N, C-alpha and C positions, 0 to 999 in steps of 0.2 A: 378753409378747412373743416371737416364735420368730425364734431366729437360724439362719437358714439356712449350712451350707458348704459352699462353691464345691468342685463337684468338681473334681480334678484333672485337669488336660489331659493326654490320654494321646498319645505321641508314635507315630509309626509302628511301631516296633519293640514298643513295648509290647503295641500291640494284635494285630500279626501277628507269630509269630513260629515258629522252624522245631518249637518242641515242639510247637506247637500242629497242627502240621500232621502231626507223626510221631506224636501222640496218636490222629487221627484217619484216619488214611491208610486204613482199610477203607472208607471213605466215600468217600472218592476213585475206588478201584478202582469202589467199586458205581457212581458214578458215569460213571465212563468208560465202560462198556457205552452205556449210551442215547447216551450224546454220540459215540463210533463210528459207531453204528448209522443217525445223524440225520448226520453227515459222509459215510459211504461209501453211504447209501440213496437221501437228498434233498438234500445239498449236490453232492456229483461231479457227479451226473446235469444238474444245470441245466446242465452245461459244454454239453453235447448239445443242450441247448433253441433255441442260436442261430442251427440250421441252419435253422429258421423263419422268418430274416432273411437268411440267404445264399443266395448260387446254389450249392448244395455239388455238388462234385465230387469223387467218393473217390480219384481221383489226386491231386489238391491237400490234402485234408485239409479238417478244419472250418475252421483258420485259414489256410488258403492259398484257400480259395473266397472269391469275390467278393461282398461287400456290398451287398445290393440292398433291404433296409430292409422298408417296408411292402408292396414288392410282389406278394407272393403272397397277401397278405391282401385286399389292394384286387382281383386275379384272382378270388379263390372269391367274395367277395361281390359283386363284379359280376356274376357268372357267371348264367346261365339257370336254371341247376338248385340255387343258394343256397335257393330259398325251400321246393323240395322237398326236399331236405337236411334242414332245418330241421323241417321240419312232420313229418319220419318221425321224427327225433332227439326231438322233443318226444312227439307217439303214442307211441313206445316207452319213455320216461320216462313217462308216462302211466300206459299198461300194468304198467310193474313196479309202479309204486305202488300202482296199484288191486289187481292179481292176486297177482305175487311175494309184495310184503310181509306180505299177512295169511295167506296159502298155511298157510307152516309153524304159526303161531300156531292156526290154527282145526283142525290137523291134529294138533300137541300136546293139543288142550283135547279130541277127539273120542277119542283114545287115552287118553287120564286116566280119562274117562268110562266105558270100559267096565269092566262088572263083573268076566267071568271074566279072570283074570289069567293062563291061557296064552295066550287069544286077543290079549288086549294085550302081551305076549312079542312072540310072531308076529309082528305085525303092526309092533312097533317095529324088529325083526330085517330084516323085509322091506324096507322104505323105508330102514333105514341100509344096507343092502347094495348096495338099487337104489342110490342117491345115490354110494354108495364104486364101484360099477362103473360109473354115469356117469362119474363122475370121472377113474375108471382109463381109460376109451375115448377120452376127450375130451384126456387126456395124451399116451396111445399115437399120435392122429390129429394131433394138435399137432405132435409128435416127428419123425413120420414124411414132415409135409409140409415142416418147416423143420428 
């Protein structure tokens, strides 16, 4: 016959103590970085999402603007351009899946299959430099317009 002892009931003070918190403070510091990231870049911008449900006026601000609910959504869904916009969006998404997704993979496999190391290095450098140049031009144009 096996006799089992009851586990002692731990009170809240015994399960969580300041000593445990002090012992693992590094963990909490590391954990604070992603928490701050999500608060600053994911949670706070949700405040601005309510503009879609308001008749926004820049003078009154977000909270001072009149609440209109789903008015603008109904207006968009009932507009004559809705189906055109929807089909264009779906076509562009399909195009991106069909062409833009496998292209970098095909390029990497083809560069990897090149036998001469000099040609492989030059091709990689030209590809990366072209992409970097395009990104710089895009940012420059975007900053000059806005």
